[in-house]
C-alpha positions in Angstrom: 167.7 30.1 99.9 167.7 33.5 98.4 170.9 35.4 97.7 171.5 39.0 96.5 174.3 39.2 94.0 175.3 42.9 93.9 177.5 44.5 91.3 179.7 47.3 92.4 180.6 49.7 89.6 183.6 52.0 89.1 182.8 54.4 86.3 186.5 55.0 85.4 186.9 51.2 84.8 183.8 51.1 82.6 184.8 54.2 80.7 188.2 52.6 80.0 186.6 49.6 78.3 186.5 49.4 74.5 183.2 49.4 72.7 183.7 45.7 72.0 184.3 45.0 75.7 181.2 47.0 76.7 179.2 45.0 74.2 180.6 41.7 75.5 179.7 42.9 79.0 176.1 43.5 78.0 175.8 40.3 76.1 177.3 38.4 79.1 174.6 39.8 81.4 171.9 38.7 78.8 173.3 35.2 78.8 173.6 35.1 82.6 169.9 36.1 82.9 168.8 33.6 80.3 170.7 30.8 82.0 169.4 31.6 85.5 165.8 31.8 84.1 166.3 28.4 82.3 167.6 26.8 85.6 164.7 28.3 87.6 167.0 30.2 89.9 166.3 33.7 88.6 164.0 35.8 90.8 164.7 39.5 89.9 167.3 41.9 88.6 167.4 45.7 88.9 169.9 48.2 87.5 170.3 51.4 89.5 170.9 55.0 88.2 174.2 56.8 88.8 174.6 58.0 92.4 174.6 61.6 91.3 170.8 61.1 90.9 170.4 59.8 94.4 168.7 61.6 97.3 169.8 61.1 100.9 166.9 61.4 103.4 167.3 62.0 107.1 164.8 63.3 109.7 165.9 66.1 112.0 163.5 67.6 114.6 160.7 65.6 113.0 161.2 67.1 109.6 162.7 65.4 106.5 166.1 66.7 105.3 166.9 65.8 101.8 170.4 66.1 100.3 171.1 65.5 96.6 173.8 63.0 95.6 175.3 59.9 97.1 175.4 59.0 100.7 179.1 58.2 100.5 181.7 59.8 98.3 183.4 56.9 96.7 184.7 55.9 93.3 182.6 52.6 93.4 178.9 52.4 93.8 176.1 49.8 93.7 175.1 49.6 90.1 172.6 46.8 90.3 171.8 43.4 91.6 170.4 40.0 90.9 168.2 38.1 93.3 168.5 34.4 92.9 166.9 31.4 94.7 169.4 28.6 94.9 170.1 25.5 97.0 173.1 26.9 98.9 175.8 29.6 99.2 178.2 27.6 97.0 175.7 27.7 94.1 175.2 31.5 94.6 179.0 32.0 94.5 179.1 29.8 91.4 176.5 32.0 89.7 178.2 35.2 90.8 181.4 34.0 89.1 179.5 33.8 85.8 178.6 37.5 85.9 180.9 39.2 83.4 181.7 42.0 85.9 183.6 39.4 88.0 186.1 39.1 85.3 187.0 42.8 85.0 189.6 44.1 87.4 188.2 47.1 89.3 184.6 45.9 89.3 183.1 43.9 92.2 180.5 41.2 92.6 179.3 40.5 96.1 177.1 37.6 97.4 174.9 38.0 100.5 172.1 35.8 101.7 168.8 37.4 102.2 167.8 37.3 105.9 164.3 38.6 105.6 161.9 39.3 102.7 158.5 40.7 102.5 156.3 41.8 99.6 155.3 40.4 96.2 158.5 38.7 95.2 158.1 35.0 94.8 160.8 32.4 94.0 
């Protein structure tokens, strides 16, 4: 079963971290990825740019309309994700709890099962 573990970022929370806490956060992600690869559960990870660099696309009267910036104005945004292939939801939650963001108040880690997948990703 594949699960998307998404990390929801609050820039104010990250900015308030000390340099040592930021370094520990990065090292924690490195360890998490190494452990998931070693267990064979790692599929993919992606980090996303700040929402200020986003483009929102809609079609009106058959023409694309592009607006710069995020779709929603919110203090939190999707910062990245891990795609894992695990035996069950409980294991996905267990892995999500190992992501360092889960231990920082004001940051969020969400687990959702993948319903449909197509493309070149292979678990």
